[in-house]
TIPAVO-281096 format. One line per 4 residues: number of its first residue (from 1); their letters; for each residue y negated, x negated, z negated of N, C-alpha, C. Coordinates in steps of 0.001 Angstrom, whole numbers. Layout:
BEGIN
NUM	a	Y X Z Y X Z Y X Z; ...
REM end
This chain:
BEGIN
1	xxxx	-9807 4770 -10520 -11164 4515 -10077 -11452 5377 -8870; -12234 6430 -9039 -12484 7387 -7970 -13968 7704 -7947; -14570 7706 -6788 -15983 8029 -6725 -16324 8692 -5410; -17448 9398 -5368 -18068 9961 -4177 -17090 10567 -3188
5	xxxx	-16773 11790 -3357 -15768 12444 -2518 -16247 12602 -1091; -15357 12376 -159 -15600 12624 1257 -14713 13776 1697; -15269 14929 2086 -14443 16066 2479 -13520 15714 3622; -12258 16179 3526 -11276 15897 4573 -11635 16586 5880
9	xxxx	-12512 17584 5835 -12843 18332 7039 -13819 17599 7947; -14428 16485 7458 -15379 15770 8288 -14646 15110 9445; -15122 15311 10651 -14523 14682 11820 -15629 14176 12720; -15229 13304 13671 -16178 12831 14658 -17200 11874 14104
13	xxxx	-16919 11183 13000 -17875 10267 12401 -17440 8817 12584; -16684 8510 13637 -16270 7139 13862 -15107 6756 12983; -15107 5517 12548 -14023 5015 11724 -13947 5777 10418; -12723 6119 10008 -12533 6873 8773 -13162 6154 7597
17	xxxx	-12956 4848 7523 -13429 4084 6374 -14920 3946 6279; -15671 4390 7302 -17129 4291 7248 -17790 5655 7131; -17016 6682 6797 -17587 8010 6633 -18658 8008 5536; -19580 8965 5637 -20602 9103 4610 -20042 9687 3337
21	xxxx	-20890 9840 2336 -20431 10340 1047 -21131 11655 714; -20478 12436 -126 -21118 13628 -660 -20776 13728 -2115; -21431 14493 -2845 -21733 14322 -4230 -21003 15057 -5301; -20030 14472 -5956 -19705 14888 -7298 -20695 14186 -8225
25	xxxx	-20979 14807 -9356 -21879 14182 -10315 -21267 12880 -10810; -22074 11791 -10960 -21538 10503 -11398 -20736 10572 -12691; -21108 11489 -13600 -20355 11607 -14845 -18926 12042 -14570; -18765 13027 -13683 -17420 13489 -13345 -16648 12401 -12608
29	xxxx	-17347 11632 -11776 -16684 10568 -11052 -16125 9515 -12002; -16942 9100 -12980 -16475 8073 -13902 -15351 8600 -14782; -15418 9892 -15160 -14319 10470 -15936 -13027 10485 -15129; -13151 10754 -13817 -11964 10769 -12959 -11297 9402 -12914
33	xxxx	-12071 8346 -13073 -11510 7000 -13044 -10499 6779 -14158; -10727 7404 -15308 -9867 7133 -16459 -8460 7694 -16281; -8299 8694 -15410 -6972 9246 -15151 -6443 8845 -13774; -7152 7920 -13124 -6791 7500 -11774 -5512 6669 -11798
37	xxxx	-4699 6823 -10753 -3448 6068 -10654 -3694 4572 -10535; -4906 4183 -10126 -5228 2764 -9977 -5946 2191 -11201; -6007 2975 -12276 -6759 2519 -13463 -6215 1207 -14015; -4907 973 -13894 -4306 -251 -14402 -4009 -1257 -13285
41	xxxx	-4699 -1085 -12172 -4483 -1988 -11043 -5108 -3350 -11327; -4881 -4291 -10414 -5439 -5635 -10597 -6960 -5600 -10721; -7610 -4806 -9883 -9070 -4781 -9881 -9622 -4144 -11154; -9030 -3041 -11585 -9599 -2243 -12680 -8970 -2516 -14046
45	xxxx	-7785 -3089 -14058 -6996 -3128 -15284 -7632 -3870 -16444; -8454 -4877 -16167 -9036 -5667 -17249 -10386 -5189 -17719; -10863 -4057 -17212 -12207 -3573 -17537 -12183 -2566 -18679; -13244 -2588 -19498 -13368 -1565 -20524 -14035 -340 -19922
49	xxxx	-14203 717 -20720 -14696 1983 -20193 -16110 1884 -19633; -16982 1119 -20293 -18349 973 -19787 -18369 237 -18458; -17532 -773 -18328 -17464 -1521 -17073 -16884 -664 -15950; -15905 166 -16310 -15333 1084 -15318 -16391 2044 -14799
53	xxxx	-17258 2517 -15688 -18317 3439 -15247 -19232 2764 -14231; -19569 1495 -14451 -20425 803 -13486 -19692 576 -12174; -18412 248 -12273 -17624 68 -11062 -17554 1378 -10276; -17377 2491 -10991 -17302 3799 -10331 -18598 4131 -9613
57	xxxx	-19731 3739 -10214 -21021 4054 -9599 -21253 3260 -8315; -20444 2226 -8090 -20602 1384 -6906 -19542 1673 -5843; -18737 2705 -6060 -17633 2988 -5142 -17762 4383 -4558; -17019 4614 -3504 -17007 5920 -2848 -15575 6283 -2496
61	xxxx	-15259 7540 -2641 -13907 8014 -2393 -13770 8478 -949; -12703 8056 -302 -12427 8433 1087 -11055 9093 1146; -11009 10292 1726 -9750 11031 1871 -9157 10769 3251; -7840 10641 3306 -7143 10397 4565 -6031 11417 4756
65	xxxx	-5852 11837 5983 -4702 12663 6343 -3641 11785 6995; -2382 12206 7003 -1337 11399 7644 -1700 11078 9087; -1555 9820 9449 -1854 9387 10808 -3270 8905 11019; -4166 9140 10062 -5534 8658 10205 -5604 7169 9866
69	xxxx	-6463 6461 10604 -6588 5021 10440 -7828 4695 9619; -7629 3960 8556 -8725 3550 7679 -9404 2297 8199; -8611 1334 8617 -9101 31 9068 -8505 -273 10428; -9330 -751 11357 -8851 -1114 12691 -8931 -2615 12881
73	xxxx	-7891 -3183 13456 -7866 -4608 13786 -9084 -4956 14646; -9874 -5933 14193 -11052 -6352 14938 -12344 -5720 14482; -12278 -4664 13664 -13496 -4048 13132 -14206 -4990 12170; -15504 -4846 12065 -16274 -5616 11085 -15789 -5280 9678
77	xxxx	-15529 -6299 8886 -14973 -6118 7539 -16096 -5863 6542; -16620 -4643 6581 -17748 -4278 5727 -17305 -3839 4347; -16077 -3311 4237 -15628 -2715 2986 -14308 -3309 2508; -14085 -3187 1207 -12782 -3430 592 -12349 -2114 -34
81	xxxx	-11032 -1911 -179 -10512 -627 -638 -9451 -817 -1711; -9423 117 -2667 -8321 234 -3620 -7662 1587 -3372; -6343 1582 -3189 -5624 2830 -2936 -5437 3564 -4256; -5879 4799 -4318 -5771 5587 -5541 -4705 6675 -5447
85	xxxx	-4288 7003 -4246 -3262 8038 -4072 -2653 7908 -2690; -1330 8155 -2586 -683 8174 -1279 -177 6813 -841; 164 6722 437 758 5503 999 144 5207 2358; -62 3921 2627 -564 3458 3916 363 2370 4438
89	xxxx	253 2078 5738 965 937 6296 -53 28 6976; 139 -1275 6804 -661 -2279 7503 166 -2763 8685; -448 -2848 9861 315 -3179 11064 -568 -3878 12089; 98 -4576 13013 -571 -5171 14166 191 -4752 15415
93	xxxx	-527 -4612 16505 95 -4239 17778 -300 -5250 18844; 667 -5584 19706 386 -6494 20813 -283 -5723 21946; -775 -6462 22927 -1443 -5823 24061 -507 -4900 24833; 797 -5190 24800 1735 -4345 25538 2323 -3232 24674
97	xxxx	1755 -3036 23461 2148 -1899 22647 3215 -2162 21602; 3771 -3371 21561 4773 -3679 20543 4113 -3746 19172; 4812 -3235 18164 4229 -3093 16829 5019 -3899 15807; 4292 -4532 14882 4912 -5157 13717 4233 -4593 12475
101	xxxx	5008 -3949 11638 4454 -3476 10372 4448 -4638 9395; 3305 -4894 8797 3122 -6039 7907 3416 -5697 6454; 3109 -4468 6061 3316 -4096 4656 3172 -2587 4510; 3766 -2071 3435 3550 -692 3011 2764 -752 1706
105	xxxx	1709 30 1622 757 -67 516 720 1237 -262; 710 1109 -1600 763 2276 -2476 -372 2229 -3500; -444 3277 -4330 -1512 3392 -5322 -1578 2153 -6197; -2804 1657 -6401 -3031 478 -7214 -3203 -787 -6399
109	xxxx	-2717 -790 -5158 -2874 -1964 -4307 -4224 -1909 -3597; -4683 -3059 -3151 -5979 -3076 -2483 -5891 -3712 -1110; -6798 -3277 -254 -7002 -3885 1052 -8217 -4760 865; -7986 -6067 734 -8984 -6949 160 -10042 -7441 1108
113	xxxx	-10796 -8401 593 -11873 -9014 1352 -11272 -10103 2237; -11359 -9974 3551 -10773 -10994 4426 -11585 -12279 4409; -10973 -13364 4879 -11676 -14645 4885 -12759 -14687 5955; -12596 -13894 6998 -13572 -13872 8077 -14434 -12622 8039
117	xxxx	-15020 -12308 9165 -15954 -11185 9248 -15310 -9919 9794; -14051 -10005 10227 -13386 -8834 10788 -12020 -8644 10139; -11514 -7405 10193 -10153 -7134 9742 -9168 -7657 10786; -7999 -8090 10324 -7003 -8661 11230 -5779 -7771 11384
121	xxxx	-5886 -6502 10998 -4760 -5565 11097 -5305 -4151 11059; -4456 -3178 11415 -4758 -1764 11231 -4187 -1314 9890; -4847 -361 9249 -4299 277 8046 -4331 1779 8274; -3143 2392 8313 -2990 3799 8679 -2299 4567 7563
125	xxxx	-2762 5785 7304 -2168 6613 6255 -820 7157 6694; 175 7012 5828 1481 7611 6055 1567 9013 5469; 775 9267 4443 766 10546 3735 -685 10953 3510; -895 12132 2945 -2221 12420 2422 -2549 11321 1422
129	xxxx	-3715 10725 1559 -4032 9558 736 -5506 9563 365; -5815 8705 -589 -7190 8551 -1047 -7406 7090 -1407; -8551 6564 -1011 -8888 5192 -1363 -10278 5153 -1988; -10484 4157 -2824 -11794 3904 -3401 -12418 2773 -2590
133	xxxx	-13585 3024 -2033 -14205 2089 -1090 -15372 1346 -1751; -15414 36 -1524 -16491 -799 -2043 -17132 -1579 -910; -18439 -1613 -906 -19125 -2518 -2 -18755 -3952 -392; -18428 -4781 581 -17979 -6145 285 -18983 -6899 -573
137	xxxx	-20256 -6807 -214 -21263 -7568 -958 -21374 -7085 -2393; -21279 -5755 -2587 -21367 -5227 -3944 -20159 -5639 -4766; -18980 -5634 -4148 -17788 -6044 -4875 -17877 -7513 -5260; -18423 -8344 -4390 -18602 -9755 -4716 -19575 -9917 -5883
141	xxxx	-20617 -9074 -5934 -21544 -9104 -7064 -20839 -8716 -8361; -19977 -7690 -8289 -19254 -7252 -9481 -18264 -8317 -9951; -17653 -9032 -8995 -16741 -10103 -9380 -17488 -11229 -10081; -18719 -11485 -9635 -19524 -12518 -10291 -19974 -12061 -11681
145	xxxx	-20230 -10767 -11833 -20719 -10243 -13108 -19599 -10066 -14114; -18438 -9590 -13645 -17311 -9307 -14537 -16127 -10216 -14188; -15885 -11234 -14999 -14763 -12143 -14721 -13423 -11410 -14582; -13262 -10282 -15282 -11993 -9552 -15206 -11744 -9019 -13800
149	xxxx	-12814 -8632 -13084 -12661 -8150 -11711 -12219 -9299 -10805; -12876 -10457 -10953 -12501 -11618 -10145 -11077 -12070 -10467; -10734 -12089 -11758 -9380 -12486 -12150 -8344 -11538 -11559; -8618 -10226 -11621 -7695 -9249 -11065 -7567 -9386 -9564
153	xxxx	-8696 -9636 -8908 -8662 -9793 -7452 -7831 -11017 -7066; -8024 -12127 -7793 -7253 -13330 -7499 -5766 -13115 -7761; -5442 -12417 -8863 -4039 -12144 -9180 -3389 -11276 -8108; -4107 -10247 -7670 -3575 -9370 -6625 -3403 -10094 -5306
157	xxxx	-4367 -10946 -4958 -4275 -11715 -3721 -3087 -12679 -3772; -2895 -13329 -4924 -1762 -14245 -5078 -444 -13497 -4950; -381 -12287 -5518 855 -11494 -5442 1142 -11085 -3987; 82 -10708 -3266 275 -10349 -1862 755 -11546 -1044
161	xxxx	241 -12741 -1365 670 -13940 -656 2132 -14244 -958; 2530 -14119 -2218 3933 -14346 -2584 4850 -13348 -1877; 4394 -12091 -1803 5176 -11073 -1110 5316 -11397 374; 4214 -11884 964 4251 -12255 2382 5217 -13413 2621
165	xxxx	5239 -14394 1708 6177 -15513 1844 7623 -15022 1747; 7877 -14137 791 9232 -13625 620 9658 -12830 1850; 8711 -12072 2419 9045 -11291 3609 9328 -12210 4798; 8557 -13301 4915 8809 -14254 5990 10195 -14874 5839
169	xxxx	10585 -15176 4609 11928 -15695 4361 12986 -14665 4744; 12720 -13418 4380 13668 -12352 4682 13884 -12224 6187; 12787 -12279 6952 12892 -12144 8407 13648 -13320 9025; 13507 -14492 8409 14102 -15674 9003 15505 -16001 8538
173	xxxx	15875 -15560 7328 17118 -16033 6749 18057 -14932 6250; 17588 -13736 6037 18463 -12690 5517 19121 -11910 6649; 20320 -11442 6371 21012 -10558 7314 20386 -9171 7266; 20794 -8308 8187 20267 -6946 8206 20556 -6231 6890
177	xxxx	21778 -6384 6382 22146 -5752 5114 21272 -6248 3972; 21072 -7553 3932 20256 -8140 2864 18806 -7675 2962; 18296 -7580 4170 16912 -7136 4346 16723 -5712 3835; 17646 -4825 4176 17535 -3434 3734 17677 -3349 2217
181	xxxx	18621 -4091 1640 18813 -4079 186 17568 -4616 -520; 17010 -5717 -11 15800 -6288 -617 14623 -5328 -478; 14539 -4649 653 13474 -3670 878 13544 -2541 -152; 14735 -2021 -399 14894 -942 -1379 14567 -1430 -2791
185	xxxx	14922 -2670 -3107 14570 -3225 -4415 13057 -3337 -4576; 12383 -3774 -3519 10923 -3875 -3567 10282 -2503 -3766; 10790 -1492 -3062 10252 -140 -3230 10492 363 -4652; 11670 75 -5185 12007 495 -6551 11033 -92 -7561
189	xxxx	10590 -1325 -7336 9683 -1998 -8266 8223 -1664 -8017; 7933 -1019 -6907 6554 -720 -6532 6136 656 -7049; 4936 1074 -6669 4468 2421 -7008 4781 3414 -5902; 5823 3136 -5130 6324 4108 -4155 6632 5414 -4884
193	xxxx	6275 6564 -4315 6539 7847 -4994 8008 8006 -5367; 8236 8582 -6542 9593 8813 -7035 9668 10206 -7644; 10851 10779 -7643 11054 12053 -8319 11124 11801 -9823; 11206 12871 -10589 11290 12734 -12043 12572 12021 -12469
197	xxxx	13576 12025 -11607 14839 11336 -11927 14893 9920 -11353; 13794 9478 -10729 13735 8116 -10218 14153 7935 -8779; 14477 9014 -8083 14847 8907 -6669 13614 8535 -5843; 13748 7527 -4990 12642 7102 -4134 12339 8162 -3086
201	xxxx	11066 8471 -2917 10621 9398 -1871 9914 8570 -799; 10666 8219 242 10148 7296 1236 9089 7964 2112; 7874 7419 2156 6837 7985 3019 6940 7483 4454; 7796 6486 4662 7932 5900 5997 9232 6364 6663
205	xxxx	9266 6259 7985 10460 6638 8746 11404 5437 8862; 12619 5708 9347 13543 4614 9617 12971 3678 10687; 12237 4241 11638 11607 3419 12675 10560 2489 12066; 9784 3005 11102 8818 2165 10394 9528 1017 9688
209	xxxx	10630 1335 9018 11387 318 8285 11895 -748 9254; 12380 -304 10410 12867 -1244 11419 11758 -2188 11865; 10573 -1651 12107 9457 -2482 12550 8939 -3389 11436; 9205 -3042 10201 8829 -3903 9082 9850 -5025 8889
213	xxxx	11117 -4700 9035 12181 -5659 8766 12597 -6471 9993; 11981 -6195 11136 12322 -6948 12339 13700 -6621 12868; 14098 -5361 12738 15416 -4914 13175 15264 -3746 14144; 16350 -3363 14779 16328 -2159 15598 16568 -947 14703
217	xxxx	16186 208 15207 16412 1452 14474 17897 1655 14203; 18726 1370 15180 20166 1558 15022 20722 643 13930; 20249 -589 13874 20718 -1536 12867 20321 -1082 11467; 19095 -594 11321 18651 -91 10020 19498 1097 9590
221	xxxx	19769 2009 10500 20576 3177 10169 21981 2768 9739; 22565 1793 10444 23899 1324 10066 23879 654 8693; 22836 -104 8402 22746 -786 7109 22621 229 5972; 21807 1254 6161 21697 2308 5149 23053 2974 4925
225	xxxx	23733 3279 6022 25042 3935 5906 26044 3046 5191; 25989 1745 5467 26915 812 4830 26656 713 3327; 25394 599 2941 25060 522 1515 25458 1820 814; 25276 2937 1499 25698 4226 949 27211 4274 770
229	xxxx	27951 3791 1768 29419 3856 1709 29979 3002 574; 29226 2003 142 29646 1143 -964 29356 1776 -2319; 28708 2939 -2300 28400 3631 -3544 27183 3092 -4267; 26388 2253 -3585 25219 1633 -4213 24020 2577 -4210
233	xxxx	23913 3376 -3161 22822 4340 -3059 23386 5694 -2653; 22573 6722 -2852 22851 8061 -2334 21657 8488 -1515; 21889 9231 -444 20813 9655 449 20730 11182 457; 19980 11760 -502 19871 13229 -549 19249 13823 711
237	xxxx	18335 13048 1338 17707 13490 2581 17254 12245 3339; 16683 12464 4524 16251 11337 5350 15123 10546 4697; 14414 11162 3760 13282 10496 3118 13491 10307 1616; 14725 10345 1167 15015 10132 -242 16157 9140 -400
241	xxxx	16005 8232 -1356 17049 7258 -1667 17223 7205 -3179; 18415 7519 -3630 18746 7393 -5048 19551 6108 -5234; 19001 5180 -6013 19708 3935 -6296 20674 4187 -7444; 21962 4068 -7169 22991 4393 -8160 23489 3153 -8897
245	xxxx	23359 1973 -8286 23843 737 -8899 22847 -376 -8582; 21858 -544 -9459 20782 -1501 -9188 21302 -2934 -9167; 22263 -3261 -10032 22788 -4626 -10070 23548 -4954 -8791; 24299 -4002 -8290 25024 -4220 -7025 24031 -4344 -5868
249	xxxx	22955 -3595 -5914 21942 -3690 -4866 21304 -5076 -4883; 21040 -5606 -6083 20500 -6963 -6189 21476 -7974 -5594; 22752 -7760 -5853 23756 -8671 -5297 23791 -8600 -3782; 23668 -7396 -3233 23659 -7248 -1777 22442 -7926 -1170
253	xxxx	21318 -7877 -1853 20102 -8490 -1336 20195 -10014 -1305; 21012 -10584 -2189 21101 -12033 -2287 22298 -12611 -1561; 23314 -11771 -1239 24548 -12246 -640 24369 -12485 849; 24924 -13576 1340 24788 -13930 2753 25669 -13063 3636
257	xx	26800 -12643 3140 27713 -11841 3964 28529 -10921 3078; 29086 -9884 3690 29909 -8918 2976 31304 -8893 3605
REM end
């Protein structure tokens, strides 16, 4: 689902997510939706081609460069987004600068409609990325018109809630080794970029992983090295992880101690 391209060269227009739009022809936009990485996402997956065309006509495409922020904590929640390409991280920062990464988001996932009037986190691009932007009110109209959109939105929201519960359990009850193993399993099951041979291409740094898992950078590095030494993974580079024994990795994620 891709619509209304926003040139990456536009600067100085305030929040990235509120940039204006410029014009590909609507026919080309709707055709682009059919090959979009988010075509089978929760929001779009249940729609037929005619419904997709109407959805495309109500959306706008926003391009992001690494480090650009799409959503700021406290901003008015005017839009909802579906990620069509790249990776973002959702995070919160304390007044003294401490950071907690809440989630890593990939193609097909959405930054949904909050319960209140403002966003409660930042969403920042980790890579070159693209999102499909919907005005909140228009998306609510589409959910009322097309039950498949509402059903997909509810399913995606429920999945995000389940993921949040599992992450809370991980932070409270799993060891460092288990957290790293569970994290790699989650990435393996997600739309995290992969090579043709299935090697994970991590868009985040070890520091990002530490801030997500509630660990220090040194602890994360030791856990990666330990899992590697067991022959469960291979590390071709700092941003690549080849899972060599998925069953053993599952066991490490569930085991209390080694």
